N, C-alpha and C positions, 0 to 999 in steps of 0.2 A: 855855339856853347862858349861860355866865358868862364875861364878859371881864375881871373883876377879878382881882387877884393873890392876894387873902387869903381868898376864900371858895370853896366847892366843893372838888372833888377834881381833881387833874390827871388828864387823860384816860387816859394810860397806866397810872397807878395804878388807876383805876376798872376798866379792862379786866382788869387783873391780879386785882383783888379779886373779879371774876365768874368766876374760874377758867379763863379762856380761854387764858392764856399768861402768861409773865413780863412785866415792864415793858419789858425790852429788846426782846422779841419784839413787844410791842404797838407800840412806836415803829416797828418795821419795817412792821407792818400799816398804821399811819397814813401812813408815808411812801409806801407803795405805793398809797394811795388806796382802801384796802379798808374804812375806817372812816367812818361818817357820824354827825353829831349833829343830830337833828331834821330829818333828810333832807338836810343840807348836808354836803359833804365836810369831813372834819376836818383840823386842822392841828396841827403839833407844838407842844406847850406850852400848849394850850388847857385850860380847866377846865370841869367839868360839874357840874351840880346833880342832886339825885335826881329832879327833875321832867323832866329831859332824856331823850330817847330816843336811846340809843347803839346802833348796829347795826354788825356786822362782816359783810362780804359780803352785806349786805341783811337779815341776821337780827337782830332786836332782842335785846339782852342782858336777862336777867331780873333784874338787880340783884345786889348782892353776896351770895355764898353763905356759908353757915356754913363757917368754916375747918375743914378736915379734913386730918389727916396719918395715913397708913397705912404701916406697915413691911411690905415685901414681900420674900420670899426668892426672888430671880430665879434660875431654874435655868439651868444650862449650855445653850446652844443658842438662847436667846431673844434676839432682837435688839431693842434699845431704840429702836423707831421705831413709829409708828402704822400705817404701811403701807409695805411694800417687797416688790415682787413677786419679788425675789431672796432674801428671807429665808425660811428653813425655818419659823420660827415668830416672830411678832412679839409685842411686849409686849401689844398689844391682845388678842391671842388667849390669852395666858397669864394676864393679870391683869383682874379684873372688879370693878366697884364701882358702886353705884347712881348716883353723880354722877361727872362727868368729872374725873380726876386726872391730874397730869403728874409725871414723875419729876424729882427734884432731884439731879443728878449721876448720869450714866449709867454703866453697866457694859457692857463689850464682850461680843460674842456668846459667847466662850469662857470668860468669867468668871462667877462665881456669887456669891450672897450678898445683903447688905442693900441694898435700894433703897427710898428714901423717896418716897412718892407723895403729892401734895398738890394742893389747888385754890387755894392761897395764893401768888400770884405774888410778893409781897413777900418771903415766907420763901424762896422759890427764889433770888430775886436775892441776899439776904443770904448764903445758903449757898454759892452758886456764885461769889461775888466773891472772887477769889484773894487779894486784899489782906488779907482778913479772917483768913486763916490757920487756917481751921477744920480739926480733926483728922478723918481717915478712916483706920480701922485694917483691916489685911489680913493674912491668913495665906497664905503663898506656898510652894509646892513646885516646886523646879527639877529639871532633867534630870541635871545633874552636881553633885558635892559642892560646896557653896558655901564658900569659904575665909574665915577671919577677916579677911584683908586685903580681900576684896571687900565684906564686910559693913561694914568701917570706911570703905570708899569711899562706900557708901551713906549712912552717917551724915554724912559730911562734904560730900557732893554730888557728883554724877557729870555729866560733860560729855556732853550728848546732841548729837552733831554734826548729825544730821539736822534738829533743831529749832533748833540754834544757841543753846542755853541750858544752864545748869548747874542741876541740881536743888537745891532747898533742903536744908539739913542736916535730917536726920530721925531718929527713934528706930527702932533695929533691935534685935531680940533673937533670938538663935539658939534654935530649938526642936529641931533635929536636924541630921544631916549634910546633908540636903536640904531642910529646911524652916526658915523664919524668919517672925517677926512684924515688920511695918513699919508705922509711923504717918506718913502724909503730911500736909502742910498746904498743898498745891497740887494742881491737877487737870490736869496736862498729859495730852494724848491718849496713851492706852496707856503711861502713865508707868512703871509697874513692869516691864512687858515690855521697854521700851526700856532701862531701867537694867540689867536682867539681861543683855541683848544686849550692852550696853556693856562688861561684864566677861567676855564670852565664854560666857555661860550662856544657858538657855532655860526659860521658865516652863512647867511641866506643869499645875499647878493654882493657881488664884487665887480666893480667897474674901474678900469684904469682910464684916467682922464688927462693925464699929461706924462710926457717923457721929455726930460730936459725942457726946451722951450716950445716943444711941439704939443698943442692941446687938441683934445678931441672936439671941443666946441659943440656946435649943433648937429654934428653928423649922426646919422641913423644907422642901426645895425646893417652891415653889408655894404655900406657906402665907403668910398675912398676918394682921396684927393692927392694930387702930386704936390710935393713940397718944392717951392721955387723961391727965387729972389733972396731978399734979406732974411727971410725965415730960415731958408736952407743954409745960408752963410753963417747965421748965428748957431745953427745946430752944429755945423762942423767945428766952429770956434769953441763951443762949449764942450763937445765931445772929446776934443783934442787936449783939454786941460783937466788935471786931477782936481 
């Protein structure tokens, strides 16, 4: 255990590097008393060395894992949760990989498309931090014809009364009478569905096709691919910059 400020790793960062969860979630585990270092209950802000034994819920962590990022095509009907007795099908049932991976940016049950899965908690934190303004691209089909005026409202920002916020300006491109492409730089809960309801319309189909530089491409529902090489390097470069 390290009490100094300049050596070792911050405990929450170490837990995230082991693929357990994000740094923010690690802080909650520490606060809840579920983390110990060398058998002693952990405290917020402490640092650890490679020789320290860190345990979560009494289970020692095996050290930092090789960073892995996988692109997964989440099908419609899959709930982004590890366990939910009310869900017809959970992400754990739809996605399988030799090491434990966590999603970075969820998709609701009725949406489909690109889901990035990783064991790098720092990458998840960088991607999920709204202030960074990272792009996420979607193809949307709505129930009623979408007007040019409504698309312009999306571009400028829509007031979501139930959340008490106005969405950030975004890029929108018409693809047809009922379909459009939209690029968001924030991740409000069910944001596109709320935006469509705010202009009196309803989403029929919602597909995420890109996150930062990672594209869904020709993948089919349920398929996955490991991100490697220059594509992975570019993802880390983009994710680390606001």
